[in-house]
matplotlib code that plots the C-alpha trace (Angstrom):
import matplotlib.pyplot as plt

x = [100.2, 103.8, 106.1, 105.9, 107.8, 111.2, 111.1, 108.6, 111.6, 114.0, 114.9, 113.8, 115.5, 112.6, 111.9, 109.2, 109.3, 107.7, 106.2, 104.5, 100.7, 101.7, 104.6, 106.4, 104.9, 105.1, 104.7, 102.1, 101.7, 101.3, 99.9, 99.3, 97.5, 97.7, 95.8, 97.1, 96.0, 97.9, 100.3, 101.6, 105.2, 104.0, 103.4, 105.5, 104.8, 106.6, 106.5, 108.4, 108.9, 106.7, 109.0, 112.6, 111.3, 113.5, 112.7, 111.1, 109.8, 108.8, 107.9, 107.2, 104.7, 106.5, 103.0, 99.4, 98.4, 97.2, 100.6, 100.7, 103.6, 104.0, 106.2, 106.1, 106.3, 106.5, 103.1, 104.5, 106.0, 104.2, 104.8, 103.7, 102.3, 102.2, 101.3, 102.9, 101.8, 104.0, 101.2, 99.1, 96.3, 96.2, 94.4, 92.0, 92.1, 91.0, 92.2, 92.6, 94.7, 94.1, 96.1, 95.3, 96.7, 96.8, 94.4, 92.1, 91.2, 92.4, 92.0, 90.8, 91.0, 89.1, 90.8, 91.8, 93.9, 95.7, 99.3, 99.6, 97.6, 99.1, 97.6, 99.5, 98.6, 100.2, 100.9, 100.6, 97.6, 98.8, 101.1, 99.4, 95.8, 94.0, 94.7, 95.1, 94.2, 91.4, 92.4, 90.1, 90.6, 93.5, 96.5, 97.9, 101.4, 101.7, 103.2, 106.6, 109.0, 108.2, 106.0, 102.7, 99.0, 95.4, 92.4, 90.4, 87.0, 86.3, 82.8, 83.0, 84.2, 86.8, 91.0, 92.7, 96.2, 98.1, 101.3, 104.2, 105.7, 106.5, 109.5, 108.7, 109.8, 113.0, 113.5, 111.8, 108.8, 107.1, 103.3, 101.4, 97.5, 95.9, 92.1, 92.0, 93.6, 92.7, 95.4, 97.4, 100.4, 103.3, 106.6, 108.9, 107.9, 104.6, 103.7, 100.5, 99.2, 97.0, 99.3, 102.7, 104.8, 108.1, 109.0, 107.4, 109.1, 112.3, 111.1, 108.3, 106.4, 102.3, 100.4, 97.1, 94.9, 91.1, 89.1, 85.5, 83.0, 82.0, 84.7, 87.7, 91.4, 94.4, 97.3, 100.7, 103.6, 107.0, 110.5, 112.3, 115.6, 116.5, 118.8, 116.0, 115.4, 112.6, 111.8, 110.5, 107.3, 105.9, 103.5, 100.7, 98.1, 94.8, 93.0, 90.2, 91.0, 87.7, 85.7, 86.6, 85.3, 84.9, 82.6, 80.3, 78.7, 80.4, 79.3, 81.7, 85.6, 86.8, 84.6, 85.8, 84.7, 85.9, 84.0, 81.1, 81.1, 80.0, 82.4, 82.2, 81.9, 83.6, 82.0, 84.3, 83.4, 84.7, 87.5, 88.0, 90.8, 91.3, 93.4, 96.0, 99.4, 101.6, 105.4, 108.2, 111.3, 114.3, 117.2, 115.4, 115.6, 119.4, 120.7, 119.1, 120.1, 122.7, 123.6, 123.2, 123.6, 120.5, 120.2, 116.6, 114.3, 111.0, 108.7, 106.3, 108.6, 109.1, 105.4, 104.9, 107.7, 109.5, 112.4, 113.7, 115.2, 116.4, 119.6, 122.1, 120.5, 122.1, 119.8, 119.5, 117.5, 116.1, 113.4, 110.6, 108.8, 105.6, 104.1, 100.6, 101.9, 98.3, 95.0, 93.0, 93.6, 94.6, 91.7, 92.5, 89.5, 89.2, 90.4, 87.2, 86.5, 86.8, 89.9, 87.1, 85.9, 86.4, 88.0, 89.5, 91.8, 93.4, 94.7, 94.8, 98.2, 97.0, 100.9, 101.1, 97.5, 97.1, 95.7, 97.9, 96.6, 97.1, 99.6, 101.0, 104.7, 106.7, 110.5, 112.1, 115.6, 116.9, 120.4, 122.5, 120.3, 117.4, 116.3, 114.0, 116.0, 113.2, 113.6, 111.0, 108.4, 105.1, 105.0, 101.7, 100.4, 99.5, 98.9, 98.8, 100.2, 103.0, 104.3, 102.5, 103.5, 102.1, 100.2, 98.4, 96.2, 96.8, 93.5, 94.4, 95.4, 95.8, 92.0, 91.1, 94.0, 94.7, 97.6, 96.1, 97.3, 100.4, 101.2, 103.3, 103.6, 107.0, 107.9, 111.3, 114.1, 113.8, 110.3, 110.0, 109.9, 111.8, 114.5, 115.4, 117.1, 120.3, 121.5, 123.3, 123.2, 126.4, 128.7, 127.6, 125.9, 122.0, 118.9, 116.6, 113.3, 110.7, 107.4, 103.9, 100.7, 102.5, 99.6, 97.9, 94.5, 92.4, 91.7, 88.5, 86.7, 87.3, 90.4, 93.1, 96.5, 97.8, 100.3, 102.6, 106.2, 106.7, 105.6, 109.4, 112.4, 115.5, 119.0, 122.2, 124.4, 127.7, 127.2, 131.0, 132.7, 135.4, 135.9, 132.2, 131.1, 129.0, 129.6, 127.5, 128.6, 126.3, 126.5, 126.5, 124.6, 121.6, 120.0, 116.4, 115.3, 114.4, 112.7, 113.6, 110.9, 112.8, 109.9, 111.4, 109.7, 108.0, 107.1, 107.6, 110.0, 111.6, 109.8, 111.6, 113.0, 114.2, 111.9, 110.8, 107.4, 107.0, 104.3, 106.2, 105.2, 107.4, 105.8, 103.8, 105.2, 103.4, 103.6, 99.9, 100.2, 98.5, 99.3, 96.9, 96.3, 97.7, 101.1, 101.2, 100.7, 103.3, 105.8, 105.1, 106.0, 108.8, 110.0, 109.5, 111.3, 114.0, 113.9, 112.9, 114.0, 115.8, 115.0, 114.4, 110.8, 110.3, 112.8, 110.7, 112.9, 115.9, 118.3, 118.7, 116.5, 112.8, 111.1, 108.1, 109.0, 108.8, 105.0, 104.0, 104.9, 103.4, 100.0, 100.5, 100.5, 97.3, 95.4, 96.4, 97.3, 94.3, 93.5, 94.2, 93.9, 97.0, 99.3, 99.3, 101.5, 103.3, 102.4, 102.8, 103.4, 106.5, 108.8, 111.7, 110.5, 110.3, 112.1, 114.2, 113.1, 115.9, 113.9, 111.3, 112.5, 111.3, 112.6, 111.7, 112.4, 111.9, 109.2, 107.8, 108.6, 106.3, 107.9, 104.9, 102.6, 105.1, 104.6, 106.8, 105.6, 107.8, 107.5, 107.3, 108.1, 107.2, 106.6, 107.1, 104.4, 102.0, 103.0, 101.6, 103.7, 107.4, 109.2, 112.3, 113.7, 113.7, 115.8, 115.9, 112.2, 110.3, 107.3, 103.6, 101.7, 101.8, 99.0, 99.0, 98.5, 97.6, 93.9, 92.7, 95.3, 94.7, 97.6, 98.1, 100.5, 102.7, 105.8, 108.2, 110.0, 113.5, 111.9, 111.0, 107.9, 106.3, 102.8, 101.3, 98.2, 95.8, 93.3, 95.7, 94.5, 97.7, 99.4, 99.4, 102.0, 103.8, 106.2, 107.2, 107.9, 104.4, 103.2, 102.7, 102.9, 102.3, 104.8, 103.6, 106.1, 106.6, 110.1, 113.3, 115.9, 118.7, 119.0, 118.1, 115.4, 116.7, 115.4, 118.4, 117.7, 115.1, 114.8, 112.1, 109.3, 106.9, 104.9, 102.1, 103.4, 104.7, 108.1, 111.0, 111.5, 114.6, 114.2, 116.3, 116.6, 116.0, 117.5, 116.9, 117.5, 117.1, 115.7, 117.4, 118.4, 115.1, 114.3, 110.9, 108.7, 107.8, 107.3, 110.5, 109.7, 111.7, 113.2, 110.5, 111.3, 113.7, 113.6, 115.8, 115.4, 117.4, 120.2, 123.0, 122.0, 123.9, 121.7, 119.2, 117.5, 114.0, 114.2, 110.7, 110.2, 107.3, 106.1, 102.2, 102.2, 103.6, 106.3, 109.5, 112.4, 115.8, 118.4, 122.1, 124.0, 127.9, 130.8, 132.8, 134.9, 132.1, 131.8, 128.4, 127.8, 124.3, 122.2, 118.1, 117.0, 113.5, 111.1, 107.9, 105.9, 106.9, 109.7, 112.4, 115.1, 118.9, 120.6, 124.0, 125.8, 129.1, 129.3, 131.8, 131.6, 131.3, 129.5, 127.5, 125.6, 121.8, 120.8, 117.1, 115.9, 112.7, 110.9, 110.6, 114.4, 116.9, 117.9, 120.9, 121.0, 123.9, 123.7, 125.8, 126.8, 127.8, 128.2]
y = [98.1, 97.9, 95.6, 93.9, 95.2, 94.1, 91.4, 89.3, 88.9, 87.9, 84.6, 83.4, 81.0, 78.9, 76.9, 76.3, 76.6, 74.6, 76.2, 75.8, 76.6, 80.4, 82.6, 84.6, 87.8, 90.7, 88.6, 87.3, 83.9, 84.1, 80.9, 80.3, 77.5, 76.5, 74.0, 74.9, 73.7, 71.2, 73.7, 74.5, 75.1, 78.3, 79.7, 80.9, 83.4, 85.7, 88.2, 91.4, 94.7, 96.9, 100.1, 98.3, 94.7, 93.1, 89.4, 88.3, 84.9, 83.1, 79.5, 77.5, 75.0, 71.5, 69.5, 70.3, 68.9, 71.0, 72.8, 74.7, 77.6, 79.2, 81.7, 84.2, 87.9, 91.4, 92.4, 95.8, 95.0, 96.5, 93.5, 93.2, 89.7, 88.4, 85.1, 84.7, 83.0, 82.9, 81.8, 84.9, 82.9, 82.4, 79.2, 79.0, 75.2, 75.1, 75.8, 78.7, 79.7, 81.5, 83.5, 83.4, 85.7, 84.4, 81.3, 84.2, 84.1, 86.7, 86.3, 83.7, 83.5, 81.3, 80.3, 82.9, 85.8, 87.0, 87.2, 88.3, 88.7, 91.2, 91.9, 94.2, 94.0, 96.3, 99.0, 102.4, 104.7, 106.6, 103.9, 102.7, 103.2, 101.0, 102.4, 106.5, 109.6, 111.8, 115.0, 117.8, 121.0, 123.2, 122.8, 119.8, 118.5, 114.6, 113.1, 113.0, 112.4, 109.2, 107.9, 108.7, 107.8, 110.2, 109.7, 112.5, 112.7, 115.7, 117.4, 119.2, 118.0, 119.9, 120.9, 120.2, 121.7, 119.0, 121.1, 120.8, 124.1, 125.6, 126.9, 125.0, 121.6, 120.1, 118.8, 118.6, 115.9, 113.3, 113.4, 110.3, 110.2, 106.9, 106.1, 102.8, 100.8, 97.2, 95.5, 98.4, 98.5, 101.0, 102.0, 104.8, 106.7, 107.3, 103.6, 102.8, 106.1, 108.4, 111.6, 111.6, 114.7, 115.5, 119.0, 122.6, 124.4, 124.5, 122.8, 120.9, 119.1, 120.2, 118.0, 119.6, 117.1, 116.6, 114.9, 113.9, 114.4, 111.9, 109.4, 108.8, 109.0, 108.0, 110.7, 109.2, 111.6, 111.5, 113.0, 112.5, 111.6, 108.7, 110.9, 113.7, 113.7, 111.5, 113.7, 116.4, 116.3, 117.6, 120.5, 120.6, 121.8, 120.7, 123.4, 123.7, 125.5, 125.3, 123.7, 123.1, 126.0, 125.5, 124.9, 121.6, 121.4, 118.0, 119.6, 122.6, 122.4, 123.6, 120.8, 120.2, 116.8, 117.7, 120.9, 121.6, 125.4, 126.6, 128.8, 130.4, 127.4, 127.7, 126.2, 126.8, 124.2, 120.8, 120.2, 122.5, 125.0, 124.7, 121.6, 119.7, 119.2, 116.8, 117.5, 115.2, 117.0, 115.8, 117.4, 115.7, 112.5, 113.1, 114.3, 111.5, 108.3, 106.1, 102.4, 100.4, 96.9, 94.4, 91.2, 90.5, 88.1, 89.8, 87.0, 90.1, 92.6, 90.0, 89.3, 93.1, 93.0, 95.8, 93.4, 90.8, 88.4, 87.0, 87.4, 89.9, 92.7, 95.9, 99.0, 102.0, 104.2, 107.6, 110.3, 111.0, 114.2, 115.0, 118.3, 119.8, 123.2, 123.0, 125.3, 122.4, 119.7, 116.0, 114.2, 110.4, 109.6, 106.8, 103.2, 100.6, 99.8, 95.8, 94.1, 91.9, 95.3, 95.7, 99.1, 100.5, 102.9, 100.6, 97.2, 95.5, 94.1, 90.5, 90.4, 93.6, 94.0, 97.8, 99.4, 100.7, 103.4, 102.0, 103.8, 106.6, 106.2, 104.3, 103.5, 102.3, 101.5, 101.8, 100.7, 102.5, 101.4, 102.5, 98.9, 98.9, 96.4, 94.1, 95.7, 98.3, 98.5, 100.8, 102.5, 104.3, 102.9, 106.2, 109.9, 112.8, 116.4, 116.0, 119.6, 122.9, 126.3, 129.7, 129.4, 126.8, 124.4, 120.4, 118.0, 115.2, 111.7, 108.2, 108.0, 110.4, 110.7, 113.3, 116.5, 119.7, 122.6, 124.3, 120.8, 117.9, 114.5, 112.9, 109.4, 109.0, 106.8, 105.3, 104.0, 100.1, 100.0, 103.2, 102.1, 99.9, 96.3, 96.6, 93.2, 91.1, 94.1, 94.2, 97.5, 99.9, 103.4, 103.7, 106.0, 105.8, 106.9, 108.1, 109.0, 109.9, 108.9, 107.1, 106.0, 109.3, 108.4, 111.6, 111.8, 110.5, 114.2, 113.2, 115.9, 115.2, 117.1, 120.6, 118.5, 115.5, 116.6, 117.4, 114.3, 112.3, 112.8, 111.3, 110.4, 109.0, 107.0, 104.5, 101.2, 99.8, 97.1, 96.8, 93.1, 91.8, 94.9, 97.5, 101.5, 104.0, 107.2, 110.2, 111.6, 115.5, 115.6, 113.7, 113.5, 113.0, 109.4, 108.7, 106.0, 103.6, 105.6, 108.8, 110.2, 111.8, 110.4, 107.7, 104.1, 102.4, 99.5, 96.7, 93.5, 90.0, 89.8, 93.1, 95.2, 98.6, 98.7, 95.2, 92.8, 89.4, 88.3, 86.5, 83.4, 83.3, 79.8, 79.3, 82.9, 83.3, 86.7, 85.3, 84.0, 81.2, 77.7, 76.2, 78.1, 76.5, 73.1, 73.7, 74.8, 71.6, 69.6, 71.2, 70.8, 67.1, 66.4, 69.1, 70.2, 74.2, 76.9, 78.7, 82.2, 85.6, 85.2, 81.5, 81.8, 83.4, 83.0, 83.9, 81.2, 79.7, 76.7, 75.7, 74.1, 74.0, 76.9, 79.0, 77.0, 78.2, 82.0, 82.2, 80.3, 83.2, 85.8, 84.1, 84.0, 87.4, 89.6, 91.6, 91.0, 93.8, 92.4, 90.0, 90.6, 94.6, 95.9, 92.6, 92.4, 88.8, 89.6, 91.5, 89.2, 88.4, 87.5, 84.9, 84.6, 82.0, 81.5, 80.4, 80.2, 77.8, 74.4, 71.4, 67.7, 64.6, 61.3, 58.1, 56.0, 52.3, 50.4, 47.3, 44.9, 42.5, 45.6, 47.2, 50.6, 53.2, 56.1, 59.3, 61.7, 65.4, 67.6, 71.1, 73.3, 76.5, 77.1, 75.3, 74.1, 74.4, 72.2, 70.5, 68.7, 66.0, 62.8, 59.1, 56.3, 52.6, 51.6, 52.2, 54.3, 52.9, 55.4, 58.3, 59.0, 61.9, 61.1, 64.3, 65.3, 68.5, 68.4, 67.8, 68.7, 67.9, 65.2, 64.0, 61.5, 60.0, 57.0, 58.6, 59.1, 62.6, 63.9, 66.9, 68.6, 72.1, 72.7, 74.6, 75.4, 77.0, 74.2, 73.8, 70.7, 71.3, 72.5, 69.2, 69.2, 66.0, 63.8, 62.6, 60.3, 62.5, 60.1, 56.9, 55.5, 52.3, 50.8, 48.1, 46.6, 47.6, 48.8, 48.7, 47.6, 50.8, 53.2, 56.8, 60.5, 61.6, 65.2, 67.8, 71.0, 72.5, 73.0, 75.9, 77.7, 79.1, 82.2, 81.5, 81.4, 78.7, 76.8, 75.6, 72.0, 69.4, 65.6, 64.0, 61.0, 58.1, 59.4, 55.7, 52.7, 49.4, 46.4, 45.7, 42.2, 40.0, 39.4, 42.0, 45.7, 47.6, 50.2, 53.1, 53.9, 56.9, 60.2, 63.1, 66.5, 69.1, 73.0, 74.8, 72.3, 73.8, 76.3, 79.0, 80.5, 77.8, 74.6, 72.9, 69.1, 67.6, 64.0, 61.4, 60.6, 60.1, 58.1, 60.6, 58.4, 59.7, 60.4, 61.7, 62.9, 63.6, 65.7, 64.7, 66.1, 64.1, 62.8, 61.2, 63.7, 64.8, 68.4, 69.1, 66.7, 66.8, 64.3, 63.2, 64.8, 64.5, 66.1, 65.9, 69.2, 70.7, 73.0, 73.2, 76.3, 77.1, 77.4, 78.4, 75.4, 75.7, 75.1, 71.7, 68.4, 66.6, 63.9, 64.1, 60.8, 60.3, 57.8, 56.0, 53.0, 52.5, 52.7, 54.8, 57.2, 58.9, 62.2, 64.3, 67.9, 71.1, 74.5, 76.7, 80.8]
z = [117.7, 116.2, 117.7, 120.9, 124.1, 124.5, 127.3, 124.8, 122.7, 125.5, 126.5, 129.7, 132.3, 133.0, 136.3, 139.1, 142.7, 145.0, 147.8, 151.2, 151.7, 152.8, 152.4, 154.7, 156.3, 153.7, 150.6, 148.6, 147.4, 143.3, 142.0, 137.8, 136.4, 133.0, 130.8, 127.1, 123.9, 121.9, 120.5, 124.3, 122.8, 121.6, 124.9, 127.8, 130.5, 132.8, 136.0, 135.2, 136.8, 134.7, 134.6, 134.1, 132.7, 135.0, 135.3, 138.6, 137.5, 134.1, 133.0, 129.6, 129.2, 128.8, 127.8, 126.9, 130.6, 133.3, 134.8, 137.9, 138.9, 142.7, 143.9, 146.5, 146.0, 148.2, 148.6, 147.9, 144.7, 141.3, 138.9, 135.5, 134.3, 130.5, 128.8, 125.3, 122.5, 119.4, 116.7, 117.9, 118.7, 122.7, 123.4, 120.8, 120.2, 123.9, 127.5, 130.2, 132.7, 136.1, 138.4, 142.5, 145.1, 148.2, 146.7, 145.8, 142.3, 140.6, 137.0, 134.3, 130.9, 128.7, 125.1, 122.6, 124.4, 121.0, 121.0, 124.6, 127.6, 130.0, 134.0, 136.4, 140.3, 143.4, 141.2, 142.5, 141.1, 137.8, 136.9, 133.3, 131.9, 134.2, 137.3, 135.7, 137.8, 136.4, 134.4, 134.5, 132.1, 133.7, 135.3, 137.1, 138.9, 138.5, 142.0, 141.1, 138.0, 137.5, 134.3, 134.7, 133.5, 133.4, 131.7, 130.1, 129.0, 126.9, 127.4, 123.9, 120.3, 119.4, 119.7, 122.9, 123.8, 126.3, 127.4, 129.9, 129.2, 132.8, 133.8, 137.2, 135.1, 135.4, 132.0, 128.7, 128.4, 126.2, 125.9, 124.7, 124.0, 123.7, 123.0, 124.5, 127.2, 126.7, 124.8, 124.3, 123.3, 124.9, 123.3, 123.4, 120.3, 118.7, 117.8, 119.5, 120.3, 118.5, 119.2, 120.5, 121.3, 122.3, 121.9, 120.8, 123.9, 125.5, 129.0, 127.7, 125.2, 123.4, 122.1, 120.0, 119.1, 118.2, 120.9, 120.6, 123.5, 125.8, 124.8, 127.4, 126.5, 128.1, 128.6, 129.7, 130.3, 131.4, 131.4, 127.9, 129.4, 131.8, 134.3, 134.9, 138.6, 139.7, 142.7, 140.6, 139.4, 135.8, 135.7, 132.8, 131.8, 129.6, 127.5, 125.2, 122.3, 120.5, 118.2, 114.4, 112.4, 108.9, 105.7, 106.3, 103.4, 101.5, 98.4, 98.7, 97.7, 101.5, 103.4, 106.7, 107.9, 111.4, 111.7, 113.9, 113.7, 110.3, 108.1, 104.7, 102.0, 98.6, 95.3, 92.4, 89.8, 89.1, 89.6, 92.8, 92.8, 96.7, 97.0, 99.4, 98.1, 99.8, 100.0, 100.5, 102.3, 100.5, 102.7, 105.8, 104.0, 102.7, 106.1, 108.3, 106.3, 107.9, 107.6, 110.5, 111.4, 113.1, 114.0, 113.1, 115.0, 114.3, 112.2, 111.7, 110.2, 107.7, 107.4, 106.9, 104.3, 106.1, 106.2, 103.6, 106.2, 109.5, 111.3, 110.4, 108.4, 106.7, 106.6, 105.6, 108.0, 107.2, 108.3, 105.9, 106.4, 104.7, 104.7, 103.2, 101.6, 99.8, 100.5, 101.7, 104.3, 103.0, 105.0, 105.0, 107.8, 110.7, 110.3, 110.5, 113.3, 113.0, 111.7, 109.5, 108.3, 104.7, 103.0, 100.0, 102.0, 104.7, 105.6, 108.8, 109.7, 111.8, 113.1, 114.6, 114.8, 113.6, 110.2, 107.5, 105.3, 102.1, 99.4, 101.8, 101.6, 99.2, 99.3, 96.1, 95.1, 91.4, 90.3, 88.1, 85.1, 86.2, 87.0, 89.9, 92.7, 94.7, 98.2, 98.0, 100.6, 101.8, 105.0, 106.4, 109.8, 110.6, 109.1, 111.7, 112.3, 114.1, 113.4, 112.4, 111.3, 110.8, 113.9, 112.8, 115.1, 114.1, 114.5, 112.9, 114.9, 114.3, 115.4, 112.5, 109.9, 108.0, 107.5, 108.0, 105.5, 106.8, 108.6, 108.7, 109.8, 110.6, 110.3, 112.5, 111.5, 115.0, 114.1, 112.9, 108.9, 108.4, 106.4, 103.1, 103.8, 101.2, 102.7, 99.5, 97.3, 95.1, 94.9, 92.8, 92.3, 93.3, 93.6, 96.9, 96.0, 98.8, 97.4, 99.2, 97.7, 95.1, 93.5, 93.1, 94.8, 95.8, 99.5, 101.4, 100.2, 97.1, 96.5, 94.2, 95.0, 93.2, 91.6, 92.1, 91.3, 94.7, 96.2, 95.3, 97.3, 96.2, 97.3, 95.2, 96.6, 95.9, 98.3, 99.0, 100.6, 102.9, 103.2, 103.8, 105.8, 103.3, 103.2, 101.7, 100.0, 99.4, 95.9, 96.4, 93.0, 92.5, 89.0, 88.8, 88.2, 84.9, 83.7, 80.9, 78.4, 79.1, 81.4, 84.8, 88.0, 85.5, 86.4, 83.6, 84.0, 81.7, 81.8, 82.7, 79.1, 79.3, 77.2, 78.5, 78.9, 78.1, 79.1, 80.0, 83.4, 85.9, 87.1, 83.6, 83.0, 79.4, 78.2, 77.4, 79.0, 82.3, 85.7, 86.8, 88.0, 84.7, 85.3, 89.2, 87.8, 85.3, 87.8, 89.9, 86.9, 86.0, 89.5, 89.7, 86.6, 86.9, 83.2, 84.0, 81.6, 84.6, 83.1, 84.9, 83.9, 85.8, 88.6, 91.1, 94.4, 92.0, 93.5, 90.1, 90.2, 89.9, 92.7, 95.1, 96.6, 93.4, 92.8, 96.1, 95.0, 92.2, 94.3, 96.7, 93.5, 91.8, 95.1, 96.8, 93.9, 94.6, 98.1, 100.3, 103.5, 102.7, 105.2, 106.3, 103.2, 101.6, 97.8, 96.6, 93.1, 93.5, 92.0, 92.9, 96.2, 99.0, 102.5, 104.0, 107.6, 109.8, 112.9, 111.4, 112.2, 110.8, 110.7, 108.2, 109.3, 108.6, 111.1, 110.9, 107.7, 107.2, 104.5, 104.3, 103.5, 101.3, 103.4, 104.9, 107.4, 107.4, 110.2, 110.8, 113.4, 113.1, 116.0, 114.5, 111.8, 109.9, 106.5, 102.8, 100.6, 100.6, 98.4, 99.0, 97.9, 99.4, 98.0, 98.3, 97.2, 93.8, 94.9, 93.7, 95.8, 98.6, 101.0, 102.9, 106.9, 108.5, 109.0, 107.5, 105.4, 101.9, 99.4, 95.8, 95.7, 92.6, 92.4, 89.9, 89.5, 91.3, 94.3, 94.2, 96.1, 96.0, 97.3, 97.8, 99.5, 96.5, 98.8, 101.4, 104.3, 106.5, 107.4, 111.4, 113.9, 115.1, 118.4, 118.2, 115.3, 114.0, 111.1, 108.2, 104.9, 104.3, 100.9, 99.2, 97.5, 94.3, 95.5, 97.2, 95.4, 98.1, 102.0, 103.5, 102.8, 103.5, 102.9, 100.6, 100.4, 101.3, 98.1, 100.0, 102.7, 102.7, 105.4, 105.8, 105.5, 102.2, 103.7, 103.0, 106.2, 107.6, 106.6, 108.0, 107.6, 111.2, 113.1, 111.9, 108.6, 107.0, 107.9, 109.4, 107.5, 105.4, 105.8, 105.7, 109.4, 111.7, 110.7, 111.8, 114.7, 116.3, 119.4, 121.1, 119.3, 120.3, 118.7, 119.4, 118.4, 117.1, 116.3, 116.7, 119.3, 121.0, 123.9, 124.6, 123.2, 123.5, 123.7, 122.9, 123.3, 123.0, 126.7, 126.1, 129.3, 131.0, 132.4, 134.6, 132.4, 132.7, 130.8, 130.6, 128.1, 127.5, 126.0, 123.1, 126.0, 128.0, 130.8, 132.1, 131.7, 132.3, 134.5, 133.8, 136.8, 137.2, 134.8, 133.0, 130.2, 126.9, 126.6, 128.4, 128.2, 127.5, 128.9, 127.4, 131.0, 129.6, 127.2, 124.7, 120.9, 120.0, 119.8, 122.8, 123.2, 124.9, 126.5, 127.5, 129.8, 131.1, 131.4, 127.6, 127.3, 126.3, 123.2, 122.6, 120.0, 118.6, 120.2, 118.6, 120.4, 117.9, 118.1]

ax = plt.figure().add_subplot(projection="3d")
ax.plot(x, y, z, "-o")
ax.set_aspect("equal")
plt.show()
């Protein structure tokens, strides 16, 4: 799977509607019971129209307690229910959800459902893979012009053609073939499918696919354009084109692993003379390049290395067309059956739950001096025959990958990750390179390519700026890239000291030609002492300083340098690296001060991600010791006499998520040096994905006036995220006894602009109902007292 469907990315208007025991005639009563795990703030649900994704009902979870939602729906409406978990682990900490229709149990889920679970009900036959029509060989007509699903189980293994090339059809069509239904991700392009076609004849599409006998496949089809008449059915035909004929001897040069009918085998020594030859289409690359501005909020795109940050990003999108012009197939094979399996060819991406073919396509950028610009990425989620020439029938799909001789694969510019991220690059001349099979590895049959000179395609462009807006202008002539050693298409680069082909390593703090735990400790010591040499070799995040984030990035490199399963196609030692995640909010605040015991408790709120480390400074005291207070988290802790505290989890065990301010660190002090103890500055907080969190000092940031006597206490905690906000904000507050709360939002003139009466739980949502930019005050009241916090609206 590539990306979550659009409705998962929308903000929802959350509410609960109390119903009478029965719904009006013609409607069905829908009841959802949810008992989430402790990370309830990761979860929300909705019911939408599966064709338009128009929202019917939605809700979020206010606490870890059992919650019931009820509403009425037309009993003839086709609806899609989803439960979404932002962490991707469902209720892995214990929990369940149940759906009742007219008080009869319709579905029950216990525990981990992954990133999301979807269910459809009241939907007509053929509207999805779980209620697909049965398809047979021969001609068939869909009921109407809407999207229709069929399941097809071949009786013979071989090549099949699915065609909508019929003059009776009103428009051209799209055809998808899938090999599963449960957990299926549905997109408008080939993402998630084993094969996809949207052309091949003037008024239809043709899919030529290799299918295994006895296995159920799911065929989806619809007209290509939304303005095609929905009352005009699609006429299509499924034909068996025959078993694959070829050499069945693995020792032969022309061995065909998909062949079931033996043909002539060729044995012409080692190396074989019959070999594949992949070529990257440079013309297609150049003519499809275009600059786009996108707003990225997809964590997975960052984790996969597809994009370098969040928010507004400037991307150059392009097509990658790769053809096999050799004399034999380039065979890749099938991805492993389980995400836990190991593979030298494939890497599993847990974020989007799909396999990548390692080393297939790589995108590079070089400046006018030939230096690599650190924006490169690798793409290879599927290798298949999308187009064939000279009467050749394609046979490879995402289920069994490869490129047949005289066929090609196309990564369209509309696909996720089909871009390079140039956000923040300086003006100048650049050479962009797309290369296939860049590490020159043999295919699964052990075949090397005939040559590798044609594996590169490149385009040169000048990057200019009109104010802050970038523009690109392609150069008509693009000289072949030559590395610093003078080799055309060579891989030699300058090291971090500027020496061509040199051995200096970024992150090798002690310069002994190896990156290890000693260097990690040196980074932590240098960050604490604030005396590091800020050089190109040392500054791993390239921000002009050394702190715990540099130490963490080095740790990721030393632990995962050879870990093929580390986040899909993210390569941790490609320095400079690192991402700031503005959506991962963390708040540090002062908790209880006990002047008798000479201790101060610090609180943390981190509802979005688990954490690996932090660095910050406190004032008003001389530290004697620091002690972690979070269970199952044992970071390496250091401090100095200036109040600087630094911590990093060497074993990668993480500080759990906390939706509310939670005690996480106990400081014992020798003496007080000021009337107040304060958190002065947060240098960096590192989350479990080795990203830099958006960390802020919360309220209170200082203790009250310190005096001998009773320990100082703080009113119940309130945490608003994000703050400032533009569209919506979630408010978390301490309410362990489930007291009834109320809240009001007032402007600076004291006028109430929003009212929240009679609430329970531990969270609620502020929706921006035409609030202008500015400062507001949120006051919460309960039997425990009241608490007011400042909230800002900014666009």
